[in-house]
N, C-alpha and C positions, 0 to 999 in steps of 0.2 A: 835351759828354764824348763818348768814345765806348763803346761797349759789344760784349762778345764774346758770340754769341748762336748757340744749336745752329740751324744752318741745316738739316741734314737729318740723319737716323740711319737706321741699317739694323740690326734688330735680329735675335737669333738666327740669324747665319749660322754654317752649318757648315762647319769648312775642311777643305776637301777634300785638299789636300795643302801641306804646308811646305815652301816653297823660294823663293829670290830676295830681293830687299829691299825688294818694293814688294809692294802689295795687286792683285792680278789677279783680278777679279770679273766676272760674267756681266753683258753690258750691258744686257741686261732690269733686272737691279737698280739698277743705276746710272742709268738712265733712270727709273725709278719715284722713284727719289730725288732725282734731277736733279744728281746728282754728275756732275761731267765728270772726263774721262781727263785725269791729269796733275794733278788737284784734290789736294791737301794733306786728309790725312784722319788722324783719331784712332782707333787700333785697342785694343780693350777686351776682354781675355780674361777670359772668367766665369769659367774654371779657379781662373786666378793672382790675378786683380785685377791683373795688369800691364797700362800703358798705355804705350802708343808713337805717334810720329808719322811718316807714311809718306806714298806718295802712290799715288791708284788708276790704273789699268791694263786696258784690257779683256780679259777672259778668256774662255773657253770656256761653254758652255751649262752650267748649274748650277754652275759652276766659282766655287771660293772660294779662292785659294791665298792664304797672308800666311806673311810672314818670321817668324821667333821665336817661334811657336805649333805646338803637334803636330796633326797629321791626327787629326780627330774633335772637338776642342775648339770650343767656342761661342764667338763673339765677337761686339760690338756695332761700328759703325762710324759715326763721329761728323762731318759736315761742319759749321764753323765759320763764321760771317759776323760782320764788323765792322760796326756801325749806329751813327749818331748817334740821339740820344734821341728825336727827331721821328722818325725811321725806324721804332724799337721798335715805335708807336703802332698800327701794321698789319702786325705781324709775324707771319708764321706759320711752324711748323717741320714739315717732312716728315719722317713715320715709315714707313718701310716695315717690317713683319713678315714673315717667312720662317720656314717651317715644317723640319721635320728635313732636306728634299732639297732646300733652299733654293730651292725654290717661294716667288713672293709670295701672301702669302694675307691681308693689309691695307694698306690705305696711309690713315693718317688725317694732320690736319692739326691743329697745337698751337696755338692764338691765344697771344700774347705778353700778358699781366697787367699794365698798366702801373699807377702810382700811384693813378689816381683811381678804378680800379676793372677 
């Protein structure tokens, strides 16, 4: 069986400008989350609960440019991975938390709980 699990997430990103068709984000934030340029990501707008898929591109320092959201909105960015059941046993997701100025304040890893424990 194949399972789709969260591979990386960026929490509390504040949108600096609403423009374009893709997510443009500070390279330091992308590197912290291990998200590559041109990788597919899902954006979740905390204000409206709207979700949509786009891809990541390198942006400027502390920059988060996103389509379909307002400047100042807070979003989460999720990258997914597809794995066989055996691969899920040791899977960890990287969670990057930002402050209101889009500075990394925490990087944590969350381990998948398998059926045995």
